Z-matrix of the N, CA and C atoms (Angstrom, degrees):
N
C 1 1.453
C 2 1.522 1 108.81
N 3 1.306 2 115.67 1 147.14
C 4 1.463 3 122.09 2 -179.08
C 5 1.527 4 109.72 3 -104.37
N 6 1.326 5 114.19 4 156.22
C 7 1.463 6 120.51 5 174.11
C 8 1.528 7 108.18 6 -98.19
N 9 1.322 8 115.55 7 134.28
C 10 1.462 9 122.71 8 -177.92
C 11 1.521 10 109.64 9 -118.42
N 12 1.332 11 115.28 10 138.69
C 13 1.452 12 122.52 11 174.16
C 14 1.525 13 107.70 12 -99.47
N 15 1.301 14 116.03 13 121.80
C 16 1.464 15 123.03 14 176.43
C 17 1.523 16 105.33 15 -114.60
N 18 1.344 17 117.42 16 121.26
C 19 1.460 18 119.09 17 -171.53
C 20 1.517 19 112.42 18 -150.17
N 21 1.329 20 113.90 19 167.00
C 22 1.456 21 121.07 20 174.31
C 23 1.518 22 108.85 21 -150.62
N 24 1.351 23 117.93 22 146.04
C 25 1.465 24 120.18 23 173.92
C 26 1.531 25 109.36 24 -77.49
N 27 1.311 26 115.57 25 154.23
C 28 1.473 27 120.46 26 -178.46
C 29 1.527 28 112.54 27 -53.25
N 30 1.325 29 116.99 28 -41.05
C 31 1.470 30 120.57 29 -176.08
C 32 1.523 31 112.91 30 -64.47
N 33 1.326 32 118.20 31 -19.19
C 34 1.466 33 120.78 32 -179.24
C 35 1.519 34 112.27 33 -75.98
N 36 1.304 35 116.51 34 -21.08
C 37 1.463 36 120.39 35 -174.90
C 38 1.526 37 109.83 36 -91.93
N 39 1.317 38 115.48 37 86.72
C 40 1.458 39 122.42 38 178.99
C 41 1.530 40 106.75 39 -103.10
N 42 1.318 41 115.22 40 105.22
C 43 1.464 42 121.23 41 -173.53
C 44 1.528 43 108.65 42 -127.72
N 45 1.305 44 115.76 43 134.32
C 46 1.466 45 120.32 44 176.22
C 47 1.529 46 109.51 45 -63.48
N 48 1.321 47 116.33 46 145.19
C 49 1.462 48 121.08 47 -177.41
C 50 1.525 49 112.71 48 -52.89
N 51 1.321 50 116.80 49 -39.17
C 52 1.457 51 119.30 50 -177.11
C 53 1.534 52 112.99 51 -79.87
N 54 1.332 53 118.35 52 0.12
C 55 1.467 54 121.58 53 179.55
C 56 1.530 55 112.49 54 -105.49
N 57 1.338 56 117.89 55 -7.21
C 58 1.470 57 120.58 56 -176.15
C 59 1.523 58 112.84 57 -58.74
N 60 1.312 59 117.05 58 -41.92
C 61 1.469 60 120.04 59 -178.87
C 62 1.532 61 110.52 60 -59.60
N 63 1.315 62 116.89 61 -42.22
C 64 1.468 63 120.79 62 178.72
C 65 1.532 64 111.34 63 -67.66
N 66 1.332 65 117.02 64 -38.27
C 67 1.467 66 120.67 65 178.64
C 68 1.530 67 109.73 66 -62.87
N 69 1.314 68 116.66 67 -46.53
C 70 1.467 69 120.48 68 178.94
C 71 1.527 70 109.97 69 -60.41
N 72 1.308 71 117.24 70 -47.78
C 73 1.470 72 121.83 71 179.85
C 74 1.522 73 110.54 72 -59.34
N 75 1.338 74 116.84 73 -49.61
C 76 1.456 75 120.93 74 -175.83
C 77 1.529 76 112.10 75 -67.28
N 78 1.331 77 116.67 76 -40.98
C 79 1.467 78 118.76 77 -179.24
C 80 1.527 79 110.73 78 -68.95
N 81 1.322 80 118.07 79 -39.05
C 82 1.464 81 120.04 80 176.34
C 83 1.526 82 110.83 81 -64.70
N 84 1.314 83 117.27 82 -36.09
C 85 1.470 84 120.64 83 179.13
C 86 1.527 85 111.17 84 -64.16
N 87 1.330 86 117.80 85 -41.29
C 88 1.470 87 120.49 86 179.04
C 89 1.526 88 109.97 87 -64.85
N 90 1.315 89 117.36 88 -41.00
C 91 1.464 90 120.41 89 179.01
C 92 1.527 91 110.08 90 -64.54
N 93 1.315 92 117.59 91 -41.04
C 94 1.469 93 120.36 92 176.70
C 95 1.528 94 110.88 93 -61.93
N 96 1.342 95 117.15 94 -37.67
C 97 1.467 96 120.98 95 176.71
C 98 1.529 97 110.55 96 -64.73
N 99 1.322 98 117.17 97 -40.29
C 100 1.469 99 120.91 98 178.52
C 101 1.526 100 110.42 99 -65.12
N 102 1.329 101 116.55 100 -40.39
C 103 1.466 102 119.84 101 177.23
C 104 1.527 103 110.64 102 -63.58
N 105 1.331 104 116.28 103 -44.99
C 106 1.464 105 120.42 104 -179.94
C 107 1.526 106 111.66 105 -63.27
N 108 1.336 107 116.26 106 -32.29
C 109 1.470 108 120.80 107 179.47
C 110 1.532 109 111.81 108 -80.07
N 111 1.336 110 116.80 109 -8.19
C 112 1.461 111 120.54 110 178.99
C 113 1.515 112 114.90 111 77.17
N 114 1.339 113 117.73 112 20.01
C 115 1.467 114 121.04 113 -178.03
C 116 1.524 115 113.08 114 -107.20
N 117 1.318 116 117.38 115 -9.17
C 118 1.468 117 122.16 116 -176.93
C 119 1.523 118 110.07 117 -74.80
N 120 1.338 119 116.47 118 130.62
C 121 1.462 120 122.11 119 175.46
C 122 1.524 121 109.77 120 -109.68
N 123 1.336 122 116.26 121 -52.12
C 124 1.463 123 121.09 122 -174.61
C 125 1.517 124 108.50 123 -164.69
N 126 1.320 125 116.32 124 152.39
C 127 1.449 126 119.96 125 174.22
C 128 1.508 127 110.95 126 -163.43
N 129 1.304 128 115.29 127 163.26
C 130 1.450 129 121.10 128 177.93
C 131 1.506 130 110.93 129 159.48
N 132 1.302 131 114.58 130 -174.39
C 133 1.461 132 120.33 131 178.57
C 134 1.514 133 109.61 132 -123.85
N 135 1.320 134 115.53 133 149.32
C 136 1.457 135 120.54 134 176.17
C 137 1.523 136 108.47 135 -68.38
N 138 1.318 137 117.09 136 129.71
C 139 1.464 138 121.75 137 177.14
C 140 1.526 139 107.38 138 -77.60
N 141 1.323 140 116.05 139 101.64
C 142 1.460 141 120.76 140 -175.36
C 143 1.522 142 112.68 141 -74.06
N 144 1.323 143 117.79 142 -7.69
C 145 1.449 144 121.63 143 176.27
C 146 1.528 145 113.01 144 -83.00
N 147 1.322 146 116.47 145 -9.69
C 148 1.466 147 121.97 146 179.01
C 149 1.521 148 107.50 147 -111.48
N 150 1.335 149 118.00 148 113.64
C 151 1.466 150 119.61 149 -177.19
C 152 1.527 151 111.56 150 -68.85
N 153 1.337 152 117.22 151 149.28
C 154 1.463 153 119.59 152 177.38
C 155 1.527 154 110.80 153 -70.71
N 156 1.301 155 115.02 154 160.29
C 157 1.465 156 121.82 155 174.84
C 158 1.517 157 107.22 156 -128.56
N 159 1.303 158 115.15 157 139.93
C 160 1.460 159 121.68 158 178.32
C 161 1.524 160 107.10 159 -99.74
N 162 1.329 161 116.77 160 118.87
C 163 1.461 162 122.26 161 -175.88
C 164 1.527 163 108.46 162 -110.71
N 165 1.334 164 116.34 163 124.56
C 166 1.470 165 121.03 164 -179.13
C 167 1.526 166 110.32 165 -83.81
N 168 1.318 167 115.89 166 169.42
C 169 1.466 168 121.82 167 177.54
C 170 1.522 169 111.24 168 -61.37
N 171 1.321 170 117.18 169 -27.37
C 172 1.465 171 121.31 170 179.00
C 173 1.531 172 111.99 171 -84.16
N 174 1.316 173 117.15 172 -5.64
C 175 1.453 174 121.21 173 178.96
C 176 1.517 175 114.57 174 94.65
N 177 1.332 176 117.92 175 3.14
C 178 1.462 177 120.49 176 176.43
C 179 1.528 178 109.06 177 -68.82
N 180 1.313 179 115.90 178 141.91
C 181 1.466 180 121.29 179 -176.96
C 182 1.518 181 109.31 180 -119.07
N 183 1.330 182 116.46 181 131.11
C 184 1.463 183 122.43 182 176.55
C 185 1.530 184 108.08 183 -124.88
N 186 1.318 185 116.15 184 142.63
C 187 1.465 186 120.68 185 176.78
C 188 1.521 187 109.80 186 -67.57
N 189 1.312 188 116.35 187 140.05
C 190 1.459 189 121.85 188 178.11
C 191 1.514 190 111.60 189 91.63
N 192 1.310 191 114.60 190 163.90
C 193 1.453 192 120.79 191 176.87
C 194 1.514 193 109.98 192 -93.14
N 195 1.329 194 115.53 193 -159.04
C 196 1.457 195 119.81 194 176.19
C 197 1.526 196 108.42 195 -61.23
N 198 1.327 197 118.50 196 126.15
C 199 1.464 198 119.84 197 -176.74
C 200 1.527 199 113.43 198 -65.99
N 201 1.304 200 118.96 199 -23.21
C 202 1.457 201 122.50 200 -177.29
C 203 1.530 202 112.98 201 -91.33
N 204 1.327 203 117.02 202 -8.55
C 205 1.471 204 120.17 203 -176.02
C 206 1.524 205 110.73 204 -96.27
N 207 1.338 206 117.09 205 149.45
C 208 1.466 207 119.22 206 175.16
C 209 1.529 208 110.06 207 -66.11
N 210 1.299 209 116.17 208 155.78
C 211 1.467 210 120.64 209 179.02
C 212 1.528 211 109.97 210 -62.20
N 213 1.309 212 115.54 211 141.35
C 214 1.463 213 121.33 212 176.49
C 215 1.519 214 107.05 213 -99.05
N 216 1.324 215 116.46 214 117.94
C 217 1.458 216 120.53 215 -179.80
C 218 1.519 217 108.56 216 -152.32
N 219 1.292 218 116.19 217 179.04
C 220 1.453 219 120.48 218 176.18
C 221 1.513 220 113.38 219 101.90
N 222 1.327 221 114.53 220 -159.80
C 223 1.457 222 121.49 221 -176.48
C 224 1.514 223 111.61 222 -114.34
N 225 1.326 224 114.66 223 150.17
C 226 1.462 225 121.38 224 -175.50
C 227 1.519 226 110.28 225 -139.81
N 228 1.310 227 116.07 226 141.78
C 229 1.455 228 122.05 227 172.19
C 230 1.514 229 107.37 228 -137.12
N 231 1.326 230 115.93 229 135.22
C 232 1.461 231 121.23 230 174.84
C 233 1.521 232 107.32 231 -113.81
N 234 1.324 233 115.25 232 124.08
C 235 1.462 234 121.86 233 178.19
C 236 1.517 235 109.18 234 -122.68
N 237 1.321 236 116.92 235 145.76
C 238 1.462 237 121.53 236 174.51
C 239 1.523 238 107.37 237 -103.61
N 240 1.333 239 115.62 238 117.51
C 241 1.457 240 121.13 239 -168.84
C 242 1.531 241 111.22 240 -135.02
N 243 1.328 242 116.42 241 156.77
C 244 1.465 243 120.11 242 -175.95
C 245 1.522 244 115.31 243 -78.72
N 246 1.346 245 117.57 244 -16.68
C 247 1.464 246 118.69 245 -175.63
C 248 1.519 247 111.18 246 -159.77
N 249 1.332 248 114.46 247 164.25
C 250 1.456 249 119.38 248 175.99
C 251 1.528 250 110.49 249 -65.80
N 252 1.323 251 117.25 250 -34.87
C 253 1.467 252 119.89 251 177.41
C 254 1.527 253 111.36 252 -60.76
N 255 1.336 254 116.71 253 -41.19
C 256 1.463 255 120.37 254 177.31
C 257 1.522 256 109.97 255 -65.18
N 258 1.341 257 117.03 256 -39.10
C 259 1.468 258 121.00 257 178.68
C 260 1.524 259 110.75 258 -63.94
N 261 1.317 260 117.07 259 -41.35
C 262 1.465 261 121.03 260 178.42
C 263 1.526 262 110.04 261 -63.16
N 264 1.316 263 117.21 262 -40.89
C 265 1.464 264 120.77 263 179.58
C 266 1.528 265 110.96 264 -64.02
N 267 1.323 266 118.17 265 -43.30
C 268 1.461 267 120.81 266 177.60
C 269 1.523 268 110.81 267 -67.07
N 270 1.332 269 117.60 268 -41.12
C 271 1.470 270 120.84 269 178.52
C 272 1.527 271 110.45 270 -60.18
N 273 1.316 272 117.04 271 -38.68
C 274 1.467 273 120.74 272 177.92
C 275 1.522 274 110.86 273 -65.17
N 276 1.324 275 117.07 274 -39.71
C 277 1.464 276 120.21 275 178.29
C 278 1.527 277 110.78 276 -64.33
N 279 1.333 278 115.91 277 -42.00
C 280 1.465 279 119.89 278 178.27
C 281 1.519 280 110.46 279 -66.94
N 282 1.330 281 117.60 280 -39.44
C 283 1.469 282 121.44 281 178.01
C 284 1.529 283 110.85 282 -60.41
N 285 1.329 284 117.02 283 -43.51
C 286 1.470 285 120.04 284 177.95
C 287 1.529 286 110.53 285 -62.09
N 288 1.316 287 116.53 286 -43.73
C 289 1.466 288 120.67 287 -177.48
C 290 1.527 289 111.54 288 -67.19
N 291 1.336 290 117.03 289 -41.26
C 292 1.466 291 121.51 290 -176.65
C 293 1.516 292 113.48 291 -86.13
N 294 1.336 293 116.49 292 -10.04
C 295 1.467 294 121.97 293 -179.52
C 296 1.521 295 112.68 294 65.34
N 297 1.353 296 116.52 295 30.34
C 298 1.463 297 119.70 296 175.65
C 299 1.526 298 109.73 297 -156.16
N 300 1.334 299 115.26 298 152.81
C 301 1.457 300 120.99 299 178.04
C 302 1.523 301 110.19 300 -59.17
N 303 1.320 302 115.48 301 153.70
C 304 1.459 303 122.40 302 179.39
C 305 1.520 304 110.08 303 -120.09
N 306 1.314 305 116.07 304 142.55
C 307 1.465 306 120.53 305 172.23
C 308 1.523 307 107.42 306 -88.28
N 309 1.318 308 116.18 307 141.12
C 310 1.461 309 121.62 308 -178.51
C 311 1.517 310 109.08 309 -121.86
N 312 1.322 311 115.70 310 126.18
C 313 1.468 312 121.66 311 177.71
C 314 1.520 313 108.38 312 -135.37
N 315 1.321 314 115.41 313 151.38
C 316 1.469 315 120.08 314 176.36
C 317 1.532 316 107.78 315 -109.35
N 318 1.327 317 115.25 316 138.29
C 319 1.464 318 120.42 317 174.61
C 320 1.519 319 108.99 318 -78.37
N 321 1.325 320 116.01 319 138.99
C 322 1.452 321 119.79 320 174.96
C 323 1.525 322 109.54 321 -66.73
N 324 1.306 323 116.20 322 144.50
C 325 1.455 324 121.45 323 -178.74
C 326 1.518 325 110.69 324 -73.31
N 327 1.308 326 116.07 325 130.41
C 328 1.463 327 122.57 326 175.97
C 329 1.522 328 107.30 327 -127.74
N 330 1.317 329 118.46 328 108.68
C 331 1.467 330 120.21 329 -176.69
C 332 1.529 331 113.35 330 -62.93
N 333 1.325 332 117.82 331 -16.41
C 334 1.467 333 121.13 332 179.73
C 335 1.519 334 113.23 333 -88.35
N 336 1.334 335 117.05 334 -6.25
C 337 1.469 336 117.59 335 -178.21
C 338 1.519 337 111.71 336 -100.29
């Protein structure tokens, strides 16, 4: 089975103020379903109030991430699934719950991880 990253950037989640409660309820329900199905690995959102730090191989720390890269933000879910079709189905469920499209990526297999 492969691990899939299902994610969205913060700007994609445009939700009316009076719909937030339903979005939270629906998105938590999908995650609970993934846990019950035994496919949930990890999920959460980037805390945008905490700035990234760039750490070198020598251990030096600099404020901010790569200056040339776009900001990394939004929500992420990692699921372990038997096929891309299953990943697409879960991504669609998360998209419905979050009220925004989801990006779907597969992690490369590493036998040491």
